[in-house]
C-alpha positions as CSV (number, residue, x, y, z in Angstrom):
1,M,21.1,-36.5,-2.2
2,R,19.2,-33.6,-0.5
3,A,15.5,-33.7,-0.5
4,P,13.7,-31.3,-2.4
5,L,12.7,-28.0,-0.4
6,P,9.1,-27.9,0.3
7,V,7.7,-24.4,-0.8
8,I,4.7,-22.4,-1.0
9,L,4.7,-19.4,-3.2
10,D,2.3,-16.2,-2.5
11,V,1.9,-14.3,-5.8
12,D,-0.1,-11.5,-7.5
13,T,0.9,-12.7,-11.0
14,G,2.4,-10.5,-12.8
15,V,4.8,-11.0,-15.3
16,D,7.7,-11.7,-12.9
17,D,5.7,-13.8,-10.6
18,A,5.1,-16.0,-13.7
19,C,8.9,-16.2,-14.4
20,A,9.0,-17.4,-10.6
21,I,6.4,-20.0,-10.9
22,L,7.9,-21.2,-13.9
23,L,11.2,-21.9,-12.0
24,A,9.5,-23.2,-8.9
25,G,7.6,-25.6,-10.7
26,M,10.5,-26.8,-12.7
27,H,13.5,-27.2,-10.7
28,P,14.4,-30.5,-9.0
29,A,15.3,-29.0,-5.7
30,I,12.0,-27.4,-5.2
31,D,8.8,-29.3,-4.1
32,L,6.1,-26.8,-4.7
33,R,3.1,-27.6,-2.4
34,A,1.0,-25.0,-3.5
35,V,0.5,-21.3,-5.1
36,T,-1.8,-18.8,-3.1
37,C,-3.0,-15.7,-5.0
38,V,-3.4,-11.9,-3.5
39,G,-4.6,-8.8,-5.5
40,G,-1.6,-6.9,-6.6
41,N,0.0,-6.4,-9.9
42,A,-3.5,-7.3,-11.3
43,P,-6.8,-7.6,-9.6
44,L,-7.3,-11.0,-7.9
45,A,-9.3,-12.9,-10.6
46,D,-6.9,-12.1,-13.0
47,V,-4.0,-13.2,-10.6
48,V,-5.8,-16.7,-10.2
49,R,-6.3,-17.0,-13.8
50,N,-2.7,-16.3,-14.7
51,T,-1.4,-18.4,-12.2
52,L,-3.5,-21.4,-13.1
53,T,-2.3,-20.7,-16.8
54,V,1.4,-20.9,-16.0
55,L,0.8,-24.0,-14.0
56,D,-1.0,-25.5,-17.0
57,V,2.1,-24.7,-19.2
58,L,4.0,-26.5,-16.7
59,G,1.8,-29.7,-16.7
60,R,1.3,-29.3,-13.0
61,P,-2.2,-29.8,-12.1
62,D,-1.2,-31.4,-9.0
63,V,-0.3,-27.8,-7.5
64,P,-3.5,-26.5,-5.6
65,V,-4.1,-22.8,-6.2
66,A,-6.3,-20.8,-3.9
67,A,-7.4,-17.2,-4.0
68,G,-6.7,-15.0,-1.0
69,A,-7.1,-11.2,-0.2
70,D,-8.6,-9.1,-2.9
71,R,-7.3,-5.7,-1.4
72,P,-5.2,-4.3,1.2
73,L,-6.3,-4.4,4.7
74,L,-7.1,-0.4,5.0
75,E,-6.7,0.8,1.6
76,A,-8.3,0.7,-1.8
77,P,-6.4,-1.7,-4.2
78,A,-4.4,0.0,-7.1
79,D,-2.8,-2.4,-9.4
80,A,0.4,-2.3,-11.4
81,R,-1.3,-3.1,-15.0
82,H,0.7,-0.2,-16.5
83,V,3.9,-2.4,-15.8
84,H,2.4,-5.8,-16.2
85,G,-0.3,-5.4,-19.3
86,A,-3.9,-5.4,-19.2
87,D,-4.4,-9.0,-18.3
88,G,-1.5,-8.8,-15.9
89,M,0.7,-11.2,-17.7
90,G,2.2,-9.4,-20.7
91,D,-1.0,-9.5,-23.1
92,L,0.7,-12.6,-24.9
93,G,-2.3,-13.7,-26.5
94,R,-2.0,-17.2,-25.2
95,P,-5.2,-19.4,-24.3
96,F,-6.0,-18.9,-20.5
97,S,-6.5,-21.7,-18.2
98,T,-10.1,-23.4,-17.8
99,R,-9.2,-24.9,-14.5
100,T,-10.9,-23.5,-11.3
101,P,-9.0,-22.9,-8.0
102,D,-9.1,-24.9,-4.8
103,P,-12.3,-24.0,-3.0
104,R,-10.8,-23.3,0.3
105,H,-9.6,-19.5,0.8
106,A,-5.9,-19.0,0.5
107,V,-5.6,-18.5,4.3
108,E,-7.2,-21.8,5.0
109,L,-5.2,-23.7,2.3
110,L,-2.1,-22.4,4.0
111,R,-3.4,-23.1,7.4
112,D,-4.0,-26.6,6.6
113,L,-0.8,-27.3,4.7
114,L,1.3,-25.5,7.3
115,R,-0.1,-27.6,10.4
116,A,0.4,-30.7,8.1
117,A,4.1,-29.8,7.6
118,A,4.4,-29.0,11.6
119,A,2.9,-32.5,12.2
120,E,5.4,-34.0,9.8
121,R,8.2,-32.0,11.0
122,R,9.1,-30.8,7.6
123,P,8.6,-27.3,7.7
124,I,7.7,-25.3,4.4
125,T,9.7,-22.4,3.3
126,L,7.1,-19.5,2.4
127,I,7.8,-17.4,-0.4
128,P,5.5,-14.3,-0.7
129,L,6.1,-12.3,-4.1
130,A,3.4,-9.9,-3.4
131,P,1.6,-7.6,-1.1
132,L,1.5,-9.4,2.4
133,T,-1.9,-9.1,2.8
134,T,-2.8,-12.7,2.9
135,I,0.3,-13.8,5.0
136,A,-0.7,-11.1,7.6
137,L,-4.3,-12.5,7.9
138,L,-2.7,-16.0,8.2
139,L,-0.4,-15.3,11.0
140,R,-2.9,-13.3,13.0
141,T,-5.8,-15.9,12.4
142,Y,-3.8,-19.0,12.8
143,P,-0.5,-18.3,14.8
144,D,-0.1,-21.8,15.5
145,V,0.9,-22.5,12.1
146,A,4.4,-21.0,12.9
147,P,6.0,-24.4,13.5
148,G,5.2,-25.4,10.1
149,I,7.1,-22.4,8.6
150,A,11.0,-22.9,8.1
151,R,11.4,-19.2,7.1
152,I,9.7,-16.6,5.2
153,L,11.8,-15.3,2.1
154,F,9.7,-12.3,0.6
155,M,10.3,-10.2,-2.2
156,G,9.5,-6.8,-1.0
157,G,11.1,-3.5,0.4
158,S,14.5,-2.0,0.2
159,A,17.3,-0.8,2.0
160,A,17.9,2.2,-0.4
161,T,15.2,3.3,-2.5
162,G,11.8,2.8,-3.8
163,N,9.8,2.1,-7.2
164,A,6.2,2.8,-6.3
165,T,7.1,5.9,-4.8
166,A,10.8,7.5,-4.2
167,S,10.7,5.8,-0.9
168,A,8.6,2.5,-0.8
169,E,8.8,-0.7,-3.0
170,F,5.4,-1.8,-4.5
171,N,4.6,-4.9,-2.8
172,V,5.1,-3.1,0.6
173,F,3.7,0.2,-0.5
174,H,0.5,-1.6,-1.7
175,D,-0.5,-2.8,1.8
176,P,2.0,-1.4,4.5
177,E,-0.1,-2.4,7.3
178,A,0.1,-5.8,6.2
179,A,4.0,-5.9,6.0
180,A,4.3,-4.4,9.5
181,I,2.1,-7.2,10.7
182,V,4.2,-9.8,9.0
183,L,7.5,-8.4,10.5
184,G,6.0,-8.2,13.7
185,A,4.5,-11.8,13.8
186,C,8.0,-13.2,12.8
187,G,9.6,-11.6,15.6
188,Q,6.8,-12.9,18.1
189,L,6.5,-16.1,16.7
190,D,10.2,-16.6,16.0
191,I,9.8,-17.4,12.2
192,P,13.2,-16.5,10.3
193,V,12.8,-13.7,7.6
194,T,14.7,-12.8,4.7
195,M,14.0,-9.6,2.4
196,Y,14.7,-10.0,-1.1
197,G,14.3,-6.3,-2.0
198,L,15.1,-4.0,-4.5
199,D,18.6,-3.6,-3.7
200,V,19.0,-7.0,-5.8
201,F,15.6,-7.2,-7.6
202,Y,16.9,-5.9,-11.0
203,Q,20.2,-7.2,-11.1
204,P,19.8,-10.7,-12.3
205,V,18.8,-10.1,-16.1
206,V,18.0,-12.0,-19.5
207,T,18.9,-10.5,-22.6
208,R,16.1,-10.2,-25.6
209,A,18.3,-12.6,-27.7
210,E,18.3,-15.2,-25.0
211,A,14.6,-14.7,-24.6
212,E,14.2,-15.3,-28.3
213,D,16.3,-18.5,-28.0
214,L,14.0,-19.5,-25.5
215,I,10.9,-19.0,-27.4
216,A,12.5,-20.8,-30.6
217,H,13.4,-23.8,-28.2
218,D,9.9,-24.6,-27.3
219,P,7.4,-21.9,-28.5
220,T,4.4,-23.3,-26.6
221,G,6.1,-24.7,-23.4
222,P,7.7,-23.1,-20.5
223,A,10.8,-21.9,-22.2
224,G,8.6,-20.2,-24.6
225,L,6.4,-18.5,-22.0
226,G,9.5,-17.6,-20.1
227,G,11.0,-16.1,-23.2
228,A,7.8,-14.1,-24.0
229,L,7.7,-12.6,-20.5
230,I,11.2,-11.4,-21.0
231,D,10.7,-10.2,-24.5
232,F,7.4,-8.2,-23.2
233,Q,9.4,-6.4,-20.5
234,C,12.2,-5.6,-23.1
235,R,9.6,-4.1,-25.4
236,R,7.6,-2.2,-22.7
237,F,11.0,-0.6,-21.2
238,A,12.8,-0.3,-24.7
239,S,15.6,-2.2,-23.2
240,P,18.0,-4.9,-24.4
241,A,17.5,-7.1,-21.1
242,A,15.0,-7.4,-18.4
243,T,15.1,-8.8,-15.0
244,I,13.7,-11.9,-13.7
245,G,12.5,-10.2,-10.7
246,D,10.5,-12.2,-8.2
247,A,12.3,-15.4,-9.9
248,G,15.3,-14.2,-8.0
249,A,13.8,-15.0,-4.4
250,V,13.1,-18.5,-5.9
251,C,16.6,-18.7,-6.9
252,A,17.7,-17.7,-3.4
253,A,15.8,-20.7,-2.2
254,I,17.6,-23.0,-4.6
255,D,21.0,-21.6,-4.3
256,P,21.4,-19.6,-1.1
257,D,25.1,-19.2,-1.3
258,G,24.4,-16.8,-4.1
259,L,22.9,-14.3,-1.9
260,D,24.5,-12.1,0.6
261,T,22.4,-10.9,3.4
262,T,23.1,-8.9,6.6
263,R,20.9,-9.4,9.6
264,L,19.4,-5.9,10.6
265,P,16.5,-4.5,12.3
266,V,13.4,-3.6,9.9
267,R,10.4,-1.6,10.4
268,V,7.6,-0.2,8.1
269,E,6.7,3.4,7.7
270,L,2.9,3.8,8.0
271,A,2.5,7.5,8.4
272,G,5.0,9.5,6.6
273,R,3.5,11.8,3.6
274,Y,6.1,10.7,1.2
275,T,7.6,7.7,2.9
276,R,4.4,5.6,3.7
277,G,5.4,1.9,2.9
278,R,9.3,2.5,3.2
279,T,11.1,-0.4,4.9
280,I,13.3,1.5,7.6
281,V,16.4,-0.8,7.7
282,D,18.7,0.1,10.6
283,H,22.4,0.0,10.0
284,R,23.4,1.2,13.3
285,D,25.5,-0.6,15.6
286,T,24.4,-0.9,19.3
287,G,26.1,2.4,20.0
288,L,25.1,5.7,21.8
289,D,22.7,6.7,18.8
290,L,20.6,3.3,19.2
291,A,20.7,3.5,22.9
292,H,19.0,7.0,22.8
293,D,16.6,6.3,20.0
294,P,13.1,7.4,21.5
295,H,11.8,4.6,19.2
296,G,13.6,1.7,20.7
297,P,14.7,-1.3,18.8
298,A,12.7,-3.2,16.2
299,D,10.8,-6.1,16.9
300,V,12.5,-8.2,14.6
301,L,15.8,-8.7,12.8
302,V,15.7,-9.5,9.0
303,D,18.2,-11.2,6.7
304,V,18.4,-8.3,4.4
305,A,19.4,-9.0,0.9
306,C,22.5,-6.7,0.1
307,A,24.3,-8.3,-2.9
308,V,23.4,-11.1,-5.4
309,A,25.4,-13.2,-7.8
310,A,23.4,-11.9,-10.7
311,D,24.5,-13.8,-13.6
312,R,24.6,-17.1,-11.7
313,Y,21.0,-16.6,-11.0
314,A,20.0,-15.5,-14.4
315,T,21.5,-18.5,-16.0
316,L,19.8,-20.8,-13.3
317,W,16.4,-19.4,-14.2
318,R,17.3,-19.6,-17.7
319,T,18.7,-23.1,-18.0
320,T,16.0,-24.5,-15.7
321,I,13.1,-23.4,-17.9
322,R,15.0,-24.5,-21.0
323,G,14.7,-28.1,-19.4
324,G,18.5,-27.9,-18.2
325,R,19.8,-27.5,-21.9
């Protein structure tokens, strides 16, 4: 039997971040080493509280949680509570955690865990599901952690379209400089990187009827929380089904054969009036167009998700949080 995959999540919890934490905290193929938090979908204090609340529901006090960057590197923060609710996690009216986070800054917690992983020669898969601010600070401040990172599998970006703007996906748009720094650092430090972007993000869905079944199965436990999060999205968007969102990236770590990727050069647009935060995915071959491009080749090749086994991932999420039944 294969040993569980060591994983650290970086989140801005967030309805679909909560779905991802539920999956990572319950699936036997994942060894969840920590969850770090960054401002994004909600302000940082709310993100930390929401993250601790989900881990409490899971009965996972062993998983350290640390607060990271509370704002983008250059711009003022702009949250997405219009999508995720006033409390950032669906306004479900559940009791919040009374736990306190790890006293270390998220960058310091990541540094310590990744250095230890490198020493043990058991590198960790880092799964950022949020703006990449904390990860950028980590890789620029402590580049020596690179041997402790097996790969970075991030939810963000898109090869085709946006959601925060017509061009840009929210996580990258929230802090484009951080995303550019992380991609550049991955190229320089030889860290494999996978982009689970909007091209696949919306495809794994759970129906409202399936959500109601989860709630009925265990109203106060993980299944009930997961079902309530899906139900919130269905009500907010007046839809019969809702995406598991960020949880799809965790599915990709558990079941990589369910995700089709293509290795392509990727850049982040930092200056365009209408395109700031866009991930520029270069689909060209090495012909004349690329040879005469004045910008030259991108610094990093990214495994860009282009297709997903949507039903398979949705079933994986649903059956896991239901306790395998």
